[in-house]
ZAPA-733302 format. One record per residue (C-alpha): x, y, z; residue in one letter; chain. Coordinates in steps of 0.25 Angstrom, whole numbers, always signed. Layout:
<nodes>
[node [X; Y; Z]; "A"; "A"]
...
</nodes>
This chain:
<nodes>
[node [-1; -36; +83]; "M"; "A"]
[node [+8; -48; +83]; "M"; "A"]
[node [-3; -56; +77]; "A"; "A"]
[node [-6; -46; +67]; "V"; "A"]
[node [+9; -45; +63]; "A"; "A"]
[node [+10; -60; +63]; "A"; "A"]
[node [-2; -61; +54]; "A"; "A"]
[node [+3; -51; +44]; "Q"; "A"]
[node [+17; -58; +44]; "K"; "A"]
[node [+10; -71; +40]; "N"; "A"]
[node [+2; -64; +29]; "R"; "A"]
[node [+15; -59; +23]; "E"; "A"]
[node [+21; -73; +24]; "M"; "A"]
[node [+10; -79; +16]; "F"; "A"]
[node [+9; -68; +6]; "A"; "A"]
[node [+17; -73; -6]; "I"; "A"]
[node [+26; -61; -10]; "K"; "A"]
[node [+25; -61; -25]; "K"; "A"]
[node [+28; -51; -36]; "S"; "A"]
[node [+20; -51; -49]; "Y"; "A"]
[node [+32; -49; -58]; "S"; "A"]
[node [+39; -55; -70]; "I"; "A"]
[node [+51; -59; -61]; "E"; "A"]
[node [+41; -67; -52]; "N"; "A"]
[node [+35; -74; -64]; "G"; "A"]
[node [+23; -65; -66]; "Y"; "A"]
[node [+20; -63; -81]; "P"; "A"]
[node [+23; -49; -87]; "S"; "A"]
[node [+9; -47; -92]; "R"; "A"]
[node [-2; -37; -88]; "R"; "A"]
[node [-4; -36; -73]; "R"; "A"]
[node [-18; -40; -68]; "S"; "A"]
[node [-25; -43; -55]; "L"; "A"]
[node [-29; -57; -61]; "V"; "A"]
[node [-15; -61; -64]; "D"; "A"]
[node [-10; -57; -51]; "D"; "A"]
[node [-20; -65; -44]; "A"; "A"]
[node [-17; -77; -52]; "R"; "A"]
[node [-2; -75; -49]; "F"; "A"]
[node [-4; -73; -34]; "E"; "A"]
[node [-12; -86; -34]; "S"; "A"]
[node [-1; -94; -41]; "L"; "A"]
[node [+10; -88; -32]; "V"; "A"]
[node [+2; -91; -20]; "V"; "A"]
[node [+0; -105; -24]; "K"; "A"]
[node [+15; -107; -27]; "Q"; "A"]
[node [+20; -101; -15]; "N"; "A"]
[node [+10; -105; -4]; "K"; "A"]
[node [+17; -117; +0]; "Q"; "A"]
[node [+31; -110; +1]; "I"; "A"]
[node [+25; -100; +10]; "V"; "A"]
[node [+19; -110; +19]; "L"; "A"]
[node [+32; -118; +20]; "E"; "A"]
[node [+39; -105; +24]; "E"; "A"]
[node [+28; -102; +34]; "A"; "A"]
[node [+30; -116; +40]; "R"; "A"]
[node [+45; -114; +41]; "N"; "A"]
[node [+43; -101; +48]; "K"; "A"]
[node [+32; -106; +57]; "A"; "A"]
[node [+42; -117; +61]; "N"; "A"]
[node [+54; -108; +64]; "D"; "A"]
[node [+46; -96; +71]; "D"; "A"]
[node [+35; -103; +78]; "L"; "A"]
[node [+43; -114; +84]; "E"; "A"]
[node [+53; -105; +90]; "E"; "A"]
[node [+42; -95; +96]; "T"; "A"]
[node [+33; -106; +102]; "I"; "A"]
[node [+44; -114; +108]; "M"; "A"]
[node [+48; -103; +117]; "Q"; "A"]
[node [+34; -103; +122]; "T"; "A"]
[node [+31; -118; +122]; "K"; "A"]
[node [+31; -120; +137]; "V"; "A"]
[node [+21; -109; +138]; "E"; "A"]
[node [+12; -113; +127]; "Q"; "A"]
[node [+11; -128; +128]; "V"; "A"]
[node [+0; -132; +138]; "P"; "A"]
[node [+5; -139; +150]; "T"; "A"]
[node [-2; -151; +155]; "S"; "A"]
[node [-9; -143; +166]; "E"; "A"]
[node [-14; -133; +156]; "E"; "A"]
[node [-20; -144; +148]; "K"; "A"]
[node [-29; -148; +159]; "I"; "A"]
[node [-31; -134; +165]; "Q"; "A"]
[node [-35; -125; +153]; "V"; "A"]
[node [-47; -117; +156]; "Q"; "A"]
[node [-54; -124; +168]; "D"; "A"]
[node [-46; -133; +176]; "D"; "A"]
[node [-59; -140; +182]; "Q"; "A"]
[node [-65; -143; +168]; "Q"; "A"]
[node [-52; -148; +162]; "M"; "A"]
[node [-46; -157; +173]; "D"; "A"]
[node [-52; -170; +168]; "D"; "A"]
[node [-49; -167; +153]; "V"; "A"]
[node [-37; -173; +146]; "E"; "A"]
[node [-31; -170; +133]; "I"; "A"]
[node [-34; -180; +122]; "P"; "A"]
[node [-23; -190; +120]; "D"; "A"]
[node [-22; -188; +105]; "D"; "A"]
[node [-20; -173; +106]; "I"; "A"]
[node [-10; -174; +118]; "E"; "A"]
[node [-2; -185; +112]; "Q"; "A"]
[node [+9; -175; +109]; "E"; "A"]
[node [+11; -161; +115]; "Q"; "A"]
[node [+11; -151; +104]; "P"; "A"]
[node [+25; -145; +102]; "D"; "A"]
[node [+26; -131; +96]; "F"; "A"]
[node [+39; -135; +89]; "T"; "A"]
[node [+30; -144; +80]; "E"; "A"]
[node [+19; -134; +77]; "V"; "A"]
[node [+25; -129; +64]; "N"; "A"]
[node [+32; -141; +59]; "T"; "A"]
[node [+30; -142; +44]; "V"; "A"]
[node [+27; -154; +36]; "E"; "A"]
[node [+41; -158; +33]; "T"; "A"]
[node [+44; -158; +48]; "V"; "A"]
[node [+32; -166; +50]; "Q"; "A"]
[node [+36; -176; +40]; "S"; "A"]
[node [+49; -178; +46]; "V"; "A"]
[node [+42; -180; +60]; "E"; "A"]
[node [+32; -190; +54]; "S"; "A"]
[node [+44; -198; +47]; "T"; "A"]
[node [+51; -199; +60]; "E"; "A"]
[node [+39; -203; +68]; "N"; "A"]
[node [+35; -213; +57]; "N"; "A"]
[node [+21; -207; +57]; "S"; "A"]
[node [+20; -200; +43]; "S"; "A"]
[node [+8; -208; +40]; "E"; "A"]
[node [+1; -202; +51]; "E"; "A"]
[node [+4; -188; +48]; "T"; "A"]
[node [-9; -180; +44]; "N"; "A"]
[node [-4; -174; +31]; "N"; "A"]
[node [-16; -164; +31]; "D"; "A"]
[node [-11; -157; +43]; "D"; "A"]
[node [+4; -159; +41]; "A"; "A"]
[node [+12; -146; +45]; "G"; "A"]
[node [+5; -132; +47]; "L"; "A"]
[node [-6; -127; +39]; "T"; "A"]
[node [-6; -113; +33]; "E"; "A"]
[node [-14; -107; +44]; "D"; "A"]
[node [-5; -114; +55]; "E"; "A"]
[node [+7; -108; +48]; "I"; "A"]
[node [+2; -94; +49]; "V"; "A"]
[node [-3; -96; +63]; "L"; "A"]
[node [+11; -102; +67]; "A"; "A"]
[node [+18; -90; +60]; "N"; "A"]
[node [+9; -80; +68]; "A"; "A"]
[node [+12; -87; +81]; "A"; "A"]
[node [+27; -87; +78]; "S"; "A"]
[node [+28; -72; +78]; "E"; "A"]
[node [+29; -70; +93]; "S"; "A"]
[node [+25; -76; +106]; "P"; "A"]
[node [+13; -66; +106]; "E"; "A"]
[node [+9; -71; +92]; "A"; "A"]
[node [+10; -85; +96]; "E"; "A"]
[node [+1; -83; +108]; "N"; "A"]
[node [-9; -75; +101]; "A"; "A"]
[node [-23; -80; +101]; "M"; "A"]
[node [-28; -86; +88]; "Q"; "A"]
[node [-42; -88; +83]; "N"; "A"]
[node [-42; -100; +74]; "A"; "A"]
[node [-50; -112; +69]; "A"; "A"]
[node [-46; -126; +68]; "I"; "A"]
[node [-52; -137; +60]; "I"; "A"]
[node [-50; -151; +66]; "V"; "A"]
[node [-54; -163; +58]; "R"; "A"]
[node [-58; -174; +68]; "L"; "A"]
[node [-56; -189; +65]; "K"; "A"]
[node [-63; -195; +77]; "D"; "A"]
[node [-76; -187; +78]; "G"; "A"]
[node [-80; -175; +85]; "I"; "A"]
[node [-76; -181; +99]; "A"; "A"]
[node [-62; -176; +95]; "S"; "A"]
[node [-67; -162; +96]; "L"; "A"]
[node [-64; -162; +111]; "G"; "A"]
[node [-50; -165; +109]; "R"; "A"]
[node [-48; -153; +100]; "I"; "A"]
[node [-55; -144; +110]; "L"; "A"]
[node [-47; -149; +122]; "K"; "A"]
[node [-34; -146; +113]; "A"; "A"]
[node [-39; -132; +111]; "V"; "A"]
[node [-41; -130; +126]; "E"; "A"]
[node [-27; -136; +129]; "T"; "A"]
[node [-20; -126; +120]; "Y"; "A"]
[node [-28; -114; +127]; "H"; "A"]
[node [-38; -112; +115]; "G"; "A"]
[node [-52; -107; +115]; "T"; "A"]
[node [-62; -114; +106]; "V"; "A"]
[node [-72; -104; +100]; "Q"; "A"]
[node [-79; -112; +90]; "H"; "A"]
[node [-81; -127; +87]; "V"; "A"]
[node [-88; -133; +74]; "E"; "A"]
[node [-88; -147; +69]; "S"; "A"]
[node [-93; -154; +56]; "R"; "A"]
[node [-92; -168; +51]; "Q"; "A"]
[node [-80; -169; +41]; "S"; "A"]
[node [-81; -173; +27]; "R"; "A"]
[node [-67; -179; +26]; "D"; "A"]
[node [-65; -194; +28]; "Q"; "A"]
[node [-59; -198; +41]; "G"; "A"]
[node [-63; -185; +48]; "V"; "A"]
[node [-75; -185; +57]; "D"; "A"]
[node [-77; -170; +60]; "H"; "A"]
[node [-71; -156; +56]; "D"; "A"]
[node [-70; -147; +68]; "V"; "A"]
[node [-68; -132; +67]; "L"; "A"]
[node [-63; -125; +80]; "I"; "A"]
[node [-61; -110; +82]; "K"; "A"]
[node [-52; -107; +93]; "L"; "A"]
[node [-43; -97; +100]; "N"; "A"]
[node [-29; -100; +105]; "M"; "A"]
[node [-15; -95; +104]; "T"; "A"]
[node [-8; -97; +91]; "R"; "A"]
[node [+3; -106; +97]; "G"; "A"]
[node [-8; -115; +104]; "N"; "A"]
[node [-16; -116; +91]; "L"; "A"]
[node [-4; -121; +84]; "L"; "A"]
[node [-2; -131; +95]; "Q"; "A"]
[node [-17; -135; +95]; "L"; "A"]
[node [-16; -138; +80]; "I"; "A"]
[node [-4; -147; +82]; "R"; "A"]
[node [-10; -154; +93]; "S"; "A"]
[node [-22; -157; +86]; "L"; "A"]
[node [-15; -162; +74]; "R"; "A"]
[node [-8; -172; +82]; "Q"; "A"]
[node [-21; -179; +86]; "S"; "A"]
[node [-26; -191; +78]; "G"; "A"]
[node [-40; -187; +80]; "S"; "A"]
[node [-40; -175; +70]; "F"; "A"]
[node [-38; -176; +55]; "S"; "A"]
[node [-34; -162; +53]; "G"; "A"]
[node [-32; -148; +59]; "I"; "A"]
[node [-34; -135; +52]; "N"; "A"]
[node [-31; -121; +57]; "L"; "A"]
[node [-39; -109; +53]; "L"; "A"]
[node [-33; -97; +59]; "A"; "A"]
[node [-42; -85; +60]; "E"; "A"]
[node [-32; -74; +65]; "N"; "A"]
[node [-21; -77; +55]; "N"; "A"]
[node [-17; -76; +41]; "I"; "A"]
[node [-19; -88; +32]; "S"; "A"]
[node [-15; -91; +18]; "V"; "A"]
[node [-29; -97; +17]; "K"; "A"]
[node [-36; -85; +22]; "S"; "A"]
[node [-28; -73; +17]; "P"; "A"]
[node [-26; -60; +24]; "W"; "A"]
[node [-33; -48; +18]; "F"; "A"]
[node [-34; -34; +22]; "P"; "A"]
[node [-46; -30; +31]; "K"; "A"]
[node [-43; -15; +30]; "H"; "A"]
[node [-38; -6; +19]; "A"; "A"]
[node [-26; -2; +27]; "S"; "A"]
[node [-22; -17; +26]; "E"; "A"]
[node [-20; -15; +11]; "L"; "A"]
[node [-6; -10; +15]; "D"; "A"]
[node [-3; -25; +17]; "N"; "A"]
[node [-8; -29; +3]; "C"; "A"]
[node [+2; -23; -6]; "N"; "A"]
[node [+14; -32; -3]; "H"; "A"]
[node [+12; -40; -15]; "L"; "A"]
[node [+14; -29; -25]; "M"; "A"]
[node [+19; -31; -40]; "T"; "A"]
[node [+32; -28; -44]; "K"; "A"]
[node [+33; -15; -53]; "Y"; "A"]
[node [+30; -21; -67]; "E"; "A"]
[node [+38; -11; -75]; "P"; "A"]
[node [+50; -16; -68]; "D"; "A"]
[node [+47; -30; -72]; "L"; "A"]
[node [+39; -32; -84]; "D"; "A"]
[node [+46; -29; -97]; "M"; "A"]
[node [+33; -28; -104]; "N"; "A"]
[node [+29; -16; -95]; "H"; "A"]
[node [+28; -3; -102]; "P"; "A"]
[node [+37; +3; -92]; "G"; "A"]
[node [+48; -8; -91]; "F"; "A"]
[node [+58; +0; -98]; "A"; "A"]
[node [+55; +14; -92]; "D"; "A"]
[node [+63; +16; -80]; "K"; "A"]
[node [+56; +29; -76]; "V"; "A"]
[node [+43; +22; -77]; "Y"; "A"]
[node [+47; +11; -68]; "R"; "A"]
[node [+53; +20; -58]; "Q"; "A"]
[node [+40; +28; -58]; "R"; "A"]
[node [+32; +15; -55]; "R"; "A"]
[node [+41; +11; -44]; "K"; "A"]
[node [+40; +25; -37]; "D"; "A"]
[node [+24; +25; -38]; "I"; "A"]
[node [+24; +10; -33]; "A"; "A"]
[node [+32; +14; -21]; "E"; "A"]
[node [+22; +24; -17]; "I"; "A"]
[node [+11; +14; -17]; "A"; "A"]
[node [+19; +4; -9]; "F"; "A"]
[node [+21; +14; +2]; "A"; "A"]
[node [+6; +18; +2]; "Y"; "A"]
[node [-2; +14; +15]; "K"; "A"]
[node [-17; +14; +18]; "Y"; "A"]
[node [-22; +28; +22]; "G"; "A"]
[node [-11; +35; +14]; "D"; "A"]
[node [-15; +45; +4]; "P"; "A"]
[node [-12; +40; -10]; "I"; "A"]
[node [+2; +46; -14]; "P"; "A"]
[node [+1; +56; -26]; "H"; "A"]
[node [+8; +52; -39]; "I"; "A"]
[node [+14; +63; -47]; "E"; "A"]
[node [+12; +58; -61]; "Y"; "A"]
[node [+21; +61; -72]; "T"; "A"]
[node [+17; +67; -86]; "E"; "A"]
[node [+19; +54; -92]; "V"; "A"]
[node [+10; +47; -83]; "E"; "A"]
[node [-1; +58; -84]; "V"; "A"]
[node [+1; +56; -100]; "K"; "A"]
[node [-2; +41; -98]; "T"; "A"]
[node [-14; +44; -90]; "W"; "A"]
[node [-19; +54; -100]; "R"; "A"]
[node [-19; +45; -111]; "S"; "A"]
[node [-26; +34; -104]; "V"; "A"]
[node [-36; +43; -98]; "F"; "A"]
[node [-40; +49; -111]; "R"; "A"]
[node [-43; +36; -117]; "T"; "A"]
[node [-51; +30; -105]; "V"; "A"]
[node [-59; +43; -105]; "K"; "A"]
[node [-62; +41; -120]; "E"; "A"]
[node [-66; +27; -119]; "L"; "A"]
[node [-74; +28; -105]; "T"; "A"]
[node [-87; +34; -110]; "P"; "A"]
[node [-90; +22; -120]; "K"; "A"]
[node [-83; +10; -113]; "H"; "A"]
[node [-83; +12; -98]; "A"; "A"]
[node [-95; +8; -89]; "C"; "A"]
[node [-104; +20; -83]; "A"; "A"]
[node [-98; +18; -69]; "E"; "A"]
[node [-84; +21; -75]; "Y"; "A"]
[node [-88; +33; -83]; "R"; "A"]
[node [-95; +39; -71]; "A"; "A"]
[node [-83; +38; -62]; "A"; "A"]
[node [-74; +43; -73]; "F"; "A"]
[node [-82; +55; -75]; "K"; "A"]
[node [-82; +58; -60]; "K"; "A"]
[node [-67; +57; -60]; "L"; "A"]
[node [-66; +67; -71]; "E"; "A"]
[node [-75; +76; -64]; "E"; "A"]
[node [-67; +76; -51]; "E"; "A"]
[node [-54; +78; -60]; "K"; "A"]
[node [-48; +65; -55]; "I"; "A"]
[node [-48; +60; -70]; "F"; "A"]
[node [-41; +70; -78]; "V"; "A"]
[node [-32; +67; -90]; "E"; "A"]
[node [-20; +76; -86]; "N"; "A"]
[node [-18; +70; -72]; "R"; "A"]
[node [-17; +56; -66]; "L"; "A"]
[node [-27; +55; -54]; "P"; "A"]
[node [-20; +52; -41]; "Q"; "A"]
[node [-25; +40; -33]; "L"; "A"]
[node [-28; +48; -21]; "Q"; "A"]
[node [-38; +57; -28]; "E"; "A"]
[node [-44; +45; -35]; "M"; "A"]
[node [-45; +37; -22]; "S"; "A"]
[node [-53; +49; -16]; "E"; "A"]
[node [-62; +49; -28]; "F"; "A"]
[node [-65; +34; -26]; "L"; "A"]
[node [-67; +35; -11]; "R"; "A"]
[node [-78; +46; -13]; "R"; "A"]
[node [-85; +37; -23]; "N"; "A"]
[node [-84; +23; -19]; "T"; "A"]
[node [-75; +22; -7]; "G"; "A"]
[node [-63; +16; -15]; "F"; "A"]
[node [-49; +21; -13]; "T"; "A"]
[node [-36; +19; -19]; "L"; "A"]
[node [-23; +14; -14]; "R"; "A"]
[node [-10; +15; -22]; "P"; "A"]
[node [-3; +2; -27]; "A"; "A"]
[node [+10; +0; -33]; "A"; "A"]
[node [+5; -10; -44]; "G"; "A"]
[node [-4; -22; -45]; "L"; "A"]
[node [-7; -28; -32]; "L"; "A"]
[node [-9; -43; -30]; "T"; "A"]
[node [-24; -46; -33]; "S"; "A"]
[node [-27; -49; -18]; "R"; "A"]
[node [-22; -36; -13]; "D"; "A"]
[node [-28; -28; -24]; "F"; "A"]
[node [-42; -34; -22]; "L"; "A"]
[node [-41; -33; -7]; "A"; "A"]
[node [-40; -18; -8]; "S"; "A"]
[node [-53; -17; -16]; "L"; "A"]
[node [-60; -23; -4]; "A"; "A"]
[node [-57; -10; +3]; "F"; "A"]
[node [-61; -1; -9]; "R"; "A"]
[node [-46; +2; -11]; "I"; "A"]
[node [-41; +1; -25]; "F"; "A"]
[node [-26; -1; -26]; "Q"; "A"]
[node [-21; +8; -38]; "S"; "A"]
[node [-8; +10; -44]; "T"; "A"]
[node [-2; +24; -46]; "Q"; "A"]
[node [+8; +22; -57]; "Y"; "A"]
[node [+5; +25; -72]; "V"; "A"]
[node [+7; +15; -84]; "R"; "A"]
[node [+19; +18; -93]; "H"; "A"]
[node [+17; +29; -103]; "V"; "A"]
[node [+20; +19; -115]; "N"; "A"]
[node [+8; +11; -112]; "S"; "A"]
[node [-3; +21; -108]; "P"; "A"]
[node [-15; +11; -111]; "F"; "A"]
[node [-10; -1; -105]; "H"; "A"]
[node [-3; -5; -92]; "T"; "A"]
[node [+2; -19; -88]; "P"; "A"]
[node [-2; -16; -74]; "E"; "A"]
[node [-12; -7; -67]; "P"; "A"]
[node [-8; +8; -66]; "D"; "A"]
[node [-15; +20; -61]; "C"; "A"]
[node [-21; +24; -74]; "I"; "A"]
[node [-28; +10; -75]; "H"; "A"]
[node [-32; +12; -60]; "E"; "A"]
[node [-37; +26; -62]; "L"; "A"]
[node [-45; +25; -75]; "L"; "A"]
[node [-49; +10; -74]; "G"; "A"]
[node [-52; +8; -59]; "H"; "A"]
[node [-55; +21; -52]; "M"; "A"]
[node [-68; +25; -59]; "P"; "A"]
[node [-75; +13; -56]; "L"; "A"]
[node [-70; +12; -42]; "L"; "A"]
[node [-78; +25; -41]; "A"; "A"]
[node [-91; +17; -44]; "D"; "A"]
[node [-98; +12; -32]; "P"; "A"]
[node [-102; -1; -38]; "S"; "A"]
[node [-89; -5; -45]; "F"; "A"]
[node [-81; -1; -32]; "A"; "A"]
[node [-90; -11; -24]; "Q"; "A"]
[node [-87; -22; -34]; "F"; "A"]
[node [-72; -19; -33]; "S"; "A"]
[node [-73; -20; -18]; "Q"; "A"]
[node [-80; -33; -18]; "E"; "A"]
[node [-69; -39; -26]; "I"; "A"]
[node [-59; -34; -16]; "G"; "A"]
[node [-68; -40; -4]; "L"; "A"]
[node [-69; -53; -11]; "A"; "A"]
[node [-54; -54; -12]; "S"; "A"]
[node [-51; -53; +3]; "L"; "A"]
[node [-48; -67; +8]; "G"; "A"]
[node [-50; -73; -6]; "A"; "A"]
[node [-41; -85; -10]; "S"; "A"]
[node [-30; -83; -21]; "D"; "A"]
[node [-40; -90; -31]; "D"; "A"]
[node [-51; -81; -28]; "E"; "A"]
[node [-42; -68; -28]; "I"; "A"]
[node [-38; -73; -43]; "E"; "A"]
[node [-53; -74; -46]; "K"; "A"]
[node [-56; -60; -40]; "L"; "A"]
[node [-45; -54; -47]; "S"; "A"]
[node [-50; -60; -60]; "T"; "A"]
[node [-64; -54; -57]; "V"; "A"]
[node [-58; -41; -54]; "Y"; "A"]
[node [-50; -42; -68]; "W"; "A"]
[node [-62; -44; -76]; "F"; "A"]
[node [-71; -34; -69]; "T"; "A"]
[node [-63; -22; -62]; "V"; "A"]
[node [-52; -23; -73]; "E"; "A"]
[node [-59; -27; -86]; "F"; "A"]
[node [-74; -28; -83]; "G"; "A"]
[node [-85; -24; -92]; "L"; "A"]
[node [-100; -21; -88]; "C"; "A"]
[node [-113; -19; -95]; "K"; "A"]
[node [-119; -5; -97]; "E"; "A"]
[node [-132; -2; -104]; "H"; "A"]
[node [-129; -15; -113]; "G"; "A"]
[node [-115; -11; -116]; "Q"; "A"]
[node [-102; -16; -110]; "V"; "A"]
[node [-93; -6; -103]; "K"; "A"]
[node [-80; -7; -96]; "A"; "A"]
[node [-77; -5; -81]; "Y"; "A"]
[node [-64; -13; -80]; "G"; "A"]
[node [-52; -4; -76]; "A"; "A"]
[node [-43; -12; -86]; "G"; "A"]
[node [-53; -8; -97]; "L"; "A"]
[node [-55; +6; -94]; "L"; "A"]
[node [-41; +9; -93]; "S"; "A"]
[node [-36; +2; -105]; "A"; "A"]
[node [-44; +6; -118]; "Y"; "A"]
[node [-38; -6; -126]; "G"; "A"]
[node [-44; -17; -118]; "E"; "A"]
[node [-57; -8; -115]; "L"; "A"]
[node [-60; -8; -130]; "L"; "A"]
[node [-57; -23; -131]; "H"; "A"]
[node [-66; -26; -119]; "A"; "A"]
[node [-78; -19; -126]; "L"; "A"]
[node [-75; -25; -139]; "S"; "A"]
[node [-80; -38; -146]; "D"; "A"]
[node [-66; -44; -145]; "K"; "A"]
[node [-68; -49; -131]; "C"; "A"]
[node [-78; -58; -123]; "E"; "A"]
[node [-88; -52; -113]; "H"; "A"]
[node [-93; -61; -102]; "R"; "A"]
[node [-103; -58; -91]; "P"; "A"]
[node [-96; -55; -78]; "F"; "A"]
[node [-97; -67; -69]; "E"; "A"]
[node [-87; -68; -57]; "P"; "A"]
[node [-85; -83; -57]; "A"; "A"]
[node [-81; -84; -71]; "S"; "A"]
[node [-74; -71; -72]; "T"; "A"]
[node [-65; -75; -60]; "A"; "A"]
[node [-59; -86; -68]; "V"; "A"]
[node [-58; -80; -82]; "Q"; "A"]
[node [-44; -80; -87]; "P"; "A"]
[node [-37; -67; -88]; "Y"; "A"]
[node [-30; -61; -100]; "Q"; "A"]
[node [-18; -53; -97]; "D"; "A"]
[node [-11; -52; -110]; "Q"; "A"]
[node [-22; -45; -119]; "E"; "A"]
[node [-36; -40; -118]; "Y"; "A"]
[node [-46; -48; -111]; "Q"; "A"]
[node [-54; -58; -120]; "P"; "A"]
[node [-65; -58; -109]; "I"; "A"]
[node [-72; -47; -101]; "Y"; "A"]
[node [-83; -48; -91]; "Y"; "A"]
[node [-95; -40; -92]; "V"; "A"]
[node [-103; -36; -79]; "A"; "A"]
[node [-118; -32; -80]; "E"; "A"]
[node [-115; -21; -70]; "S"; "A"]
[node [-106; -19; -58]; "F"; "A"]
[node [-118; -23; -49]; "E"; "A"]
[node [-119; -36; -56]; "D"; "A"]
[node [-104; -38; -56]; "A"; "A"]
[node [-104; -36; -41]; "K"; "A"]
[node [-116; -45; -38]; "D"; "A"]
[node [-109; -57; -46]; "K"; "A"]
[node [-96; -54; -39]; "F"; "A"]
[node [-102; -55; -26]; "R"; "A"]
[node [-109; -68; -29]; "R"; "A"]
[node [-96; -74; -34]; "W"; "A"]
[node [-88; -69; -22]; "V"; "A"]
[node [-97; -76; -13]; "S"; "A"]
[node [-92; -90; -18]; "T"; "A"]
[node [-78; -87; -15]; "M"; "A"]
[node [-71; -95; -4]; "S"; "A"]
[node [-68; -84; +6]; "R"; "A"]
[node [-75; -89; +19]; "P"; "A"]
[node [-79; -75; +23]; "F"; "A"]
[node [-85; -62; +18]; "E"; "A"]
[node [-79; -48; +20]; "V"; "A"]
[node [-85; -34; +19]; "R"; "A"]
[node [-78; -20; +18]; "F"; "A"]
[node [-83; -11; +30]; "N"; "A"]
[node [-82; +3; +24]; "P"; "A"]
[node [-83; +9; +38]; "H"; "A"]
[node [-70; +2; +43]; "T"; "A"]
[node [-64; +0; +29]; "E"; "A"]
[node [-61; -14; +33]; "R"; "A"]
[node [-65; -28; +27]; "V"; "A"]
[node [-73; -36; +37]; "E"; "A"]
[node [-74; -51; +37]; "I"; "A"]
[node [-88; -55; +39]; "L"; "A"]
[node [-85; -67; +48]; "D"; "A"]
[node [-94; -65; +61]; "S"; "A"]
[node [-108; -62; +64]; "V"; "A"]
[node [-105; -49; +71]; "D"; "A"]
[node [-99; -44; +58]; "K"; "A"]
[node [-111; -48; +50]; "L"; "A"]
[node [-120; -42; +60]; "E"; "A"]
[node [-113; -29; +59]; "T"; "A"]
[node [-113; -29; +44]; "L"; "A"]
[node [-128; -33; +44]; "L"; "A"]
[node [-131; -21; +53]; "Q"; "A"]
[node [-124; -11; +44]; "Q"; "A"]
[node [-131; -17; +32]; "M"; "A"]
[node [-145; -15; +39]; "N"; "A"]
[node [-141; -1; +42]; "T"; "A"]
[node [-138; +1; +27]; "E"; "A"]
[node [-151; -6; +23]; "I"; "A"]
[node [-159; +3; +32]; "L"; "A"]
[node [-153; +16; +26]; "H"; "A"]
[node [-157; +10; +12]; "L"; "A"]
[node [-171; +7; +16]; "S"; "A"]
[node [-173; +21; +22]; "N"; "A"]
[node [-168; +27; +10]; "A"; "A"]
[node [-177; +19; +1]; "I"; "A"]
[node [-189; +22; +10]; "A"; "A"]
[node [-186; +37; +10]; "K"; "A"]
[node [-184; +37; -6]; "M"; "A"]
[node [-198; +31; -7]; "R"; "A"]
[node [-205; +41; +1]; "R"; "A"]
[node [-214; +50; -6]; "P"; "A"]
[node [-211; +65; -7]; "F"; "A"]
</nodes>
């Protein structure tokens, strides 16, 4: 439990607390997932160095105090260096001179670059300092902070991998293995290859298991050796800036709402509800309900006012009038089903709970209340679990056919019908799965693809272009524009769509047309396979968990499940072909 708490604390430390509002430099324009993704990337790049510096300072203060208390117990004695696991085998083995030239001192483990610089100056050895390995890396900072939580956390076992760059040939590998043994570590895997870098003979990957404190000592000790050009830590059971945490179960989405937007009516003078104090308070009250929501709770019932119902009625009638001619067949079929089940009626706003139950029956999607537009990473992550984060507030009555940010009318009329279509629901989930563990740059690209498909997408149907994007189906002005000759239609190709500039002031000048949902999914899958994420994930519908496919056992289990499904399909085909 201590390790879990430490990991969560580290994640919170590296999460940039930012607010998308005018007061923090966010432009007062139409809100979108694409803009938020770009803004996130910009803020992360600007603040990353500051966060790392704060983490280094924290590591210095906390870890030094904690480890100094147990220094006598943790630093191997001269007897322990000789008698590690088998006294008889180790009696005639000596620690290499270049590793044992200076006993590692815990007080130096977390020394930052500035202190190292001072030490180098005092020792007149600044030219010998390896600039590539000066100070702690990001992974080491996170590891040091996790170790500093308590003596138990510091002594917790850590699965990790280190990459050591050898200057003097593969013979130096023995020194590394001896050092691992000295610090009571267990080597699990060793792999080497010739290095492509000048001055480096081999790169060696070593997977090991040892306590966090000893792991930090080991890295410091190896860095003091002249035989190695560089040491890099790849911690497996820790949170890394390079490998961001992401939810593995739908319940963990409770931790993905801490980067919420401020209430736009309170901040944006151009917002229709800026001068309406009653509306602003209403928005705040509904937002507080969403903030308090936890996984497994029933979605709270909202008693909508007559004014809000009037706004819904105006938009609903317009959409219903335009749907038969301009919406795709999948949208029309789901819209009709919603009317038949009395969920879509003009004199009452649907409740998220009843809509969630409808979606679960049709595609397994469910809804979760949101106080506003989430960050792009958090929003996309929820789609991986077939969960759509929906607002519950209604746009201002003075602007019934336009809203500067998502509201429940946009969600209900735009998104919900297509989330009831199996093919479209699968496409939405695949976008969410692709976002888990993706880099900031890739999140921006995924958000752009989402914008030009799920929000403003067009598709072909019997030779005609129809709308399936929620932003089009819930805003008749842009719907008519998108289907006119005043804009450009391009075939949907994820690679080019992902980098298309986004228009947030006026109607889009460019829209992307998919041949079909199946064609869009096929192209999307091929594009996602080129992303930099070094692992694959899948959603297990039985456990409702996201699984990382990183072991042979997991792949064998999945293969058995697929074989069972294929057997059922084959049997079904054989039975259908039998003569009467």
